[in-house]
C-alpha positions, -999 to +999 in steps of 0.1 A: -369-178-148-343-181-175-349-169-211-351-205-223-376-213-196-397-183-207-396-193-243-407-228-235-434-217-212-447-194-239-451-224-261-474-243-237-497-268-254-535-264-247-548-297-233-577-299-258-556-296-289-549-328-309-526-322-338-530-339-372-507-368-380-471-356-383-476-322-397-442-311-382-413-334-387-377-333-377-351-350-399-314-357-390-296-348-423-262-356-408-247-365-374-209-362-379-184-336-368-177-308-393-155-328-417-177-359-417-162-393-426-141-404-443-120-373-436-095-358-460-064-380-461-083-410-449-099-422-481-094-459-470-115-454-439-139-483-441-161-471-412-197-459-416-199-428-437-208-396-419-223-363-432-218-332-410-244-324-385-276-307-397-313-309-389-343-301-411-376-290-398-406-298-421-438-278-414-464-294-437-492-271-424-474-242-439-455-260-467-422-248-451-388-264-447-360-251-425-324-261-421-303-259-389-267-254-401-255-253-438-228-280-442-204-287-470-227-317-478-257-295-483-263-309-519-267-344-507-286-334-476-311-313-495-316-343-518-324-364-488-349-338-476-365-335-511-371-373-510-391-369-478-409-336-484-405-324-520-402-286-523-430-266-539-405-250-562-368-241-565-346-251-535-375-250-511-354-236-483-375-212-462-348-205-437-313-216-426-303-211-389-266-210-383-250-220-350-215-206-356-187-200-381-168-233-380-165-251-413-192-278-409-219-253-399-219-226-426-197-235-456-228-249-474-239-214-480-214-212-508-236-236-528-263-210-529-241-187-550-241-180-587-215-208-593-241-233-581-278-228-573-279-190-580-305-189-552-328-159-546-331-144-512-328-175-490-333-163-454-303-169-433-308-165-396-276-155-377-264-139-345-249-104-347-212-114-350-221-142-374-242-118-395-215-092-396-189-118-406-210-129-436-217-093-447-180-083-444-160-113-457-159-129-491-172-151-506-201-147-482-205-110-488-210-117-525-240-139-516-255-109-498-246-084-525-261-106-553-292-114-532-286-151-530-292-149-493-310-125-471-295-121-436-320-121-408-302-109-377-311-125-344-302-116-309-291-142-284-319-156-262-346-135-280-370-158-298-383-151-333-417-163-345-421-183-376-453-195-393-481-208-371-464-197-339-432-216-340-406-199-319-368-202-325-344-189-299-306-188-303-291-197-269-255-186-262-231-215-259-195-215-246-172-225-275-143-212-296-155-180-311-128-169-336-152-155-362-186-155-346-205-162-314-218-198-309-254-207-302-277-237-299-313-234-311-344-241-290-374-246-313-409-246-298-445-246-310-478-241-293-493-273-306-464-298-311-430-309-300-401-288-287-364-296-295-329-283-287-299-285-310-264-280-295-239-295-318-208-278-303-201-268-267-170-265-245-185-276-212-218-280-194-204-261-163-198-230-185-232-234-200-249-233-166-230-202-156-238-185-188-275-195-190-282-196-153-302-228-160-291-263-148-290-284-179-309-315-165-339-292-159-338-280-195-343-315-207-375-319-187-391-290-207-383-304-241-392-334-263-359-340-281-324-328-273-295-331-297-262-327-278-225-324-287-209-359-289-176-350-306-155-374-285-163-405-265-136-401-239-101-387-232-084-416-248-096-411-283-068-392-300-034-408-292-006-382-292-030-353-288-035-333-256-073-338-253-075-311-227-069-286-255-101-299-272-127-291-245-159-307-258-177-326-231-171-363-236-201-386-243-193-405-211-192-372-191-226-361-205-242-394-197-228-393-161-242-358-157-277-369-168-277-404-154-300-395-125-328-384-148-358-407-151-357-431-181-382-410-200-360-379-197-328-397-207-345-411-238-349-376-251-312-371-255-297-378-290-259-376-293-248-358-325-217-342-341-195-372-334-159-372-348-148-399-372-127-413-344-157-417-320-167-453-317-204-445-315-200-438-352-205-476-356-240-486-345-227-521-337-199-509-314-198-516-277-199-479-270-231-475-290-246-504-270-235-486-238-254-454-249-285-475-254-281-495-222-278-463-202-311-450-217-298-425-242-297-424-280-273-418-309-286-396-337-281-412-371-283-396-405-318-402-419-336-404-385-371-390-387-390-377-356-426-366-357-431-335-335-469-338-333 
């Protein structure tokens, strides 16, 4: 049994437990690639605006709010979260889980510093290399030294327990690891929904070798799955060698999962799409294709009840 399978099995739901209405909610705070849209140098881009990919988990039973990735748009994204579940006080961030050290996934930490929020001890959950990078390199090290953030080191594939039995496991993901390792996060709970967040990955074949866990089977054990959708296909960036940018294409991921039953395909939400990806436009033919094939495109502002 893989470590992910173990974590999911440990969060089994007793048959006689009926949760209260939407005590745990998942909010899509952004669905774009790191730089969002419009991107720098493209101010005249008239397409739908994109904020970088980030999820929020609201636990109303405990009065807690957690972020998955801290993007450069954290100010606007936190305002979105505040409108849905107002904080009890201050920023109301009870934990930030970082997938890796690429710009759209951790630069938002800077807004916790003394030039902005002047936060106090915001828990930041990170893998060993990511934690070491933050402690050893400015300006992130200043956040640690001044107590704006408190690093909570995690180990790959070893779940940690949050309030009320929620378990979060950082799962190793093959990706460019210049400054840190890369993980996706599997989040489980004994009484409500389970989800997986993988905004960046190089290939599903490498995943299966690394995790020893065929990906279609992973989906069957979850309720919601958010997957890297950076590019639609290999024709998206004219003049660029797309083989040098090894994200799995949306078309490739759909083909890989097409034999799953409809109920399993419907769990997949494509996220982290580039400003060039046509699924950015909900009215595009490509967005319709995703729907027709039984999958979904994550959109900023989506709200999913995990109960």
